[in-house]
N, C-alpha and C positions, 0 to 999 in steps of 0.2 A: 803713477809715479813716475814712470818710463816717461811719461811727455815732460812732467816737471823737471827730471834730470836733464832732458834735453834743451829745452828752455833756460834753466839757471843752473846746470851742474849739480852734481850731489851733495857739495859744502853749500851752495847756494840754496836749495831744498831744505837741507837743515837750518840754515837761519832763518829761512822763512817759515817753516814750522814753528822755530823757537819764539819768534816775535809774534806770531799767532796765539801761542799759549799764554805769552806773558801779558799780551792783551786781553786776553780773556780773564786772566787771574787778576789781572789789575796791578800797575808798579806806582810802587811808593818811593819817592826819594827823601833822603834824610842825609843830617849831618851830624856825627858825635864830636864832642870837644872834651877835653881832659888830659891828666897828666900821662893817663898811659890808656890810650884805645885799643892798642895791640890786645889788650885782654878782652876788651869786647868783641874784637874779631874771634878771638880764641872761642869764648861764650857763646858766639852764635855759630861758628862750626860744629861746636860739640852737641849743639841742640837742633841740627840740621836746617838750619835759616839759609837758604842759598842767595847770595850776595852777587852783583855784578857793577861791571861799572865803577869799579873801587878805584878810588883816586886819593893820593895825599893832598891835604893843605895844609896852610901854616899854623893852624890851630886844633886840626884834627883830621878826621877821615869822612869824606862823603861816599856814598855809595847808593844801590838801589836794591830792594827787594820786593816780593810780592806782599799785597795788601793785609793778607791773612795772617802775617806775621807782626803786625802792628804791637799788639800786645807785646809780644815775647822782645819786642826790640826795648821798649821801655822798661821791662824788668831785668834785661841782661846791661841797660846804661846805669840803671839804678845800683846793681852789683857790683858792677866795675868801676864805678866812682865818677862815669862821665856824664855828659849832660847831652840829651839826644834832643834836636832839632828837626821836628818834620818838614819837608817841603812841599812838593806839587805832587798831587796824586792821580794817576790818569790810566784808564783802561775802560772795558766795556761797562762796567758799574756805572763810573762815574760820566759816561756818554750817554747813558740811559737815564740816569738822572738829570742831566741838563737838557735833555727833550723828551721830558716825560709828558708835559703839556700838549705837545705837538701830535694831536690825533692822527691826522692824515699821514705824518712821517710812519707811524707804526704799522696804519693799515697797508700801506704803499712796502713796506718791508715785507709785512706778512704775505702780501700777495707776490711778492719777489720770490720768496721761498717756496709759494706752492707751485708758482710757475717754474721754478727750475727743478723741482720734484718731477712735474708733468713732462718738461721739455727735455729730460735728462732719459726719456724712453724713449726718444726718435734720435735719428742719425742726426750730428750736427756737422760732420766733416768726413771726407773722404779720401784717402791718400793712395798713391800709388807709387811703388818701389821697384827698382830692379829693373827697370827698361833702360835698352840700348839703342836697339834698332827701331822696336816698337814706339809710337807716338803716343805719350801719356794722357793728350786729351782723346784719341780714339779708345783707348782702354777706359776712361773715365765714363766717355757715351757710351761704350758697350756694357759697363757694369751698371748706368742708368737704364738701360734698356731692361735689364735683369733685373731692375727692382733696387738696386742698389744706389742709393744717391741721399742727398741731404733732405730731411723732412720726413722720411718715411720710418715707420716703426722699426725698433732694432729687432723685438722678437719675432718679427715676419719675415726676416732675411733667412732664407735657406742656404747656410754657407757652400755646402757640398755641391748642391744642384748649381750654384752660381759658378762654382769651380770646373764643373765639368762641361756647361754651356760655353764659358769662355776658351777652354781648350781647345773644342770643336770649332769656334768660331776662328781665333788665330791657331795657323799653325806654326807661328815663330815662338809659341809659348809651350814648353818641356812641362812646366807644373807652375801652378798657381796656388796659393793660399789668402784665404777670405779671412781676417780676423776682425769679429765685432767685439771690440773692447769697450763696454759702456756705450757712450754718445758718438764712437769714431769707429771708423771702418778702415781696415789698413788690407790692402792688396798686394802681397809678395810675390813678385813674377822672376821666374827664371827662364832665360830665354834659351831658346834649343840652338845648338851648333848645328849650323845649315852642313850638308855632306859635303864632299870632296866632288869637281865635277867628274863624270863618268867619261873615261876614254873610250870609246867604241872603236877598240883595236880590231873588233872581228870584221869590220866593214872594209871590204879592198877601195883603197883610195889611191889617185894620183895628186901631185901637186901640180898646177898649172898657173901661167902667168896671169897675174891681174891688169898688168899695165904692158905697154911697150918700154923697153928699155934695154941698157947693156950692163950685162952680169958682172958683179963686181966681187961677190962672196958667196958661198955656196957652203950651208952647214945643214947636214944629213943625219938625221937619227935613226930614221928607217927607211929602206926603199934604195931605187936604183937611181943615181944621178944622171942625166942625160946631157946636162948643160954644164961648161965650166965658166970661169971669168973670164972676160973677154967676149962672150958670145953676145949676140944679137936676137932677143927674142921679140915675137909681137903677142898681143894678148891673146888668152886662149893657148899658147904654146907649151908643149909637155916640159915640165923642170924635174921633176922626180916620179919616177915611174914606179908604182906599186905592184908590177909582176917581177918577182926574182926569180932568180935560178939557182938552184940548190947544186952540191958536188957532183950529183951523177948526172947532171943537166935537165933535170925535170923543172919545170915552171910552176910556180905556186903565188898566188895573190896575198899581198899584204896592206895594212894601213900606213901609207908615207906619211912620215912626219920629218919637218926640219922646217929651214928657214934659208931663203934665196934673196939676197940682195941685189939690188941693180940701180943703176944711175937713170933716171927718167925725169921727163921734161913736165911743168908745170905752169899753170898761167891763171893769173888772178886780176881782175878787175874791179876796181872801187870807183862809184860814180856818187859825188857828193855835189846838190844841187845848190846855188847860192840863196837861193829864198825857202827858206825853213821856215816851220811853224814850234812853237814851244810855249810853255807854261811858265808863268811867274806867279808868285806869291799875294795874293791879293788881301787875304785874312785869315785869322784862326777862330775857330768855333771850337767850343768845350760844352761837351753832354757827359752828365754825371749820372751813375747808377748806384744805387746800395742793394745788394745781393743777399737776401734771407731765406735760408734754407732753399737754396737755388732758385729762388725767386727773384727776378731783378724790378728794383721797384725805380722808375725813373724821379730823379729830383729837379727836373726840371719839366715845364710843359713845352719846349722847343723839340720838334724832331730833327731829321737830319736835313743838313743845310740843301740847297737848290745849286745845281751847277757844278763842275768837274772838282773832285778833292781828293787829299791823298789821307789816311786816317791812321792814326797811330794809338793803340789800346795801352793803358796804364792801369795794373792793379796792385792793388794795396791790401795787406792783411792786417788784422789788428795784430799788435806785439805785446809780449808780456802775457799778462792771465787772459788780456783780450783775446790772444790768439786761439782760447778754448771756445770763443763764442762762433755761432753759424753765419758769421756779417762777413761780408768782402764789400770792397769799395772799388770801382771801375770807374776809369774817366777816358771816354773817346775824345781825341785830339783830330780835328778837322782842318787840315791844311787847304785852304780854299784856294784853288789855281783858276788862272785866268788864260786863256789861248791868247797868243800874240803872234803877228807876223815879221820877221824880221828878216834882213839881206846881210849875208856875211861878205867877207873880202875873201879874194884867192887864195890870199896865205892861211886864213882860217879853214876854208875848206882844205886845203892842202893836210892842215894839222889832222884835222877829222880823218883824211882818207887815210893818212898814214897809222893811226890809231884803231882804225878798223881794219887795217891790213894786217897787223901786230895781233888782234883778236882772230884773226883768219888762221893766221900762221900757227896758234896754239892749237888749232883743230887737226894737226898734221901728227901729234904725238911725237913719237919716237922717229920719226924722219928727218934726217941730218940736210940742210942746205948746204950744196957744196958752192953755189953762187946767185946770185940777184942782180936783175936787169931792170931797174924802174924806168917808166917812163910817164912823165905827167904831160896831160893835154887841158888847156883851158876852152872853154866854149861859152856862149852867152847865156847857157842854160846852169853851166857847172863846171866842176873839176874833175877829170877822169885820170886815176892813176893804174897804169898797166905795169905789171909786173911779171917778167919771165924767170921762172925758177929752173935750177938744175937739181936734182934732189937724189939723194941715197936713202931709199925703203925697202922694205921688204914686202915683194909684191906675189908669195907663193900663195895661192889658196888650194883650197881641198876640193876635189872634184872625183866623183865616183868612177872607178874602174867599169866601163861596158864591157860585159863577159856574154857570151853567147852559149846556152845549154845546148848541146848537140842530143837530137831526138833518136833512139833507138831505130835502125832499120827496120820495115816491114817484112816480116817472115815470107819467103816465097812459098 
């Protein structure tokens, strides 16, 4: 029921059930004509005859009702002084009468019912919900290893054992519930919240320079700053000391924390050759598969094409009532590529170098570019773009304080 509500909505499910009941009971369309057709409607209401699709016509009223009320309609029409005209009859009884001589159809319908009764004992579909960091495909593959997949008998699934195995396998899972609902299995996952990073304040550390530059800004949260803005530092120089003095002059070690910004020099060099190899599209090949109970059945005899290619997977599932079936259609679209050699112009090589340079600059993250001096050089082989930078960046990195333990002197 919940799956029908998800597909059609609550109102849609009610309408679907109502139409199914009317089809099984049979529908009778009729028209009532006379001076007072309202009396006929009142008699039907008092007699418990349900009418629908009631509409006014110039000479009377047209409506529909169940076929079992046909005798009552004739009686109420005669009692109210109206004329009853029976129209089209439809429903399960009429359909069965129309195809009564088609033995193969009834045998097929019987086999279909038996097949549905048998197949309903197997799992048709496995759904995974609640994943944000975890890959749903990885979770589905793990469930399949533990016996939860399409085509397995539903009664053979030990949901509690599968839940324990999944929690042991994935540290990201806080808890998981495996619900077996008929031919559908739903795995509801609640992911664990990662703990905050542990700050090891107990380990004494200094902050030293990772690069050579001129100090522009010092922000210390813990420790003693030994440099100030305007100082010049080399790689490995001490910036913030983890050895601190208290009010009485005693020294103690601490975990130095802070940020030290400096102006540093950087250099990037991008080389783009004139002769390049690339790929062009030479054709498209499609391979289609029908997946039934997790088993892929190829719909074509051709295999994977030869040569370089790029593949795109398209998966489609049936919609409506067909979504309840354990069927999935997949199409692999192979974009066949051909390697070609080409020669680009110096202008195109310069544009490619600038694009590559922009990507390299993004790797610097929060570093601020103060100045940029690009120099382009052309050669017979290609174009070289060399850029000298002046950056402002955070250069402080942690380094453990080297402490020496004094050994007690030997007794004389």
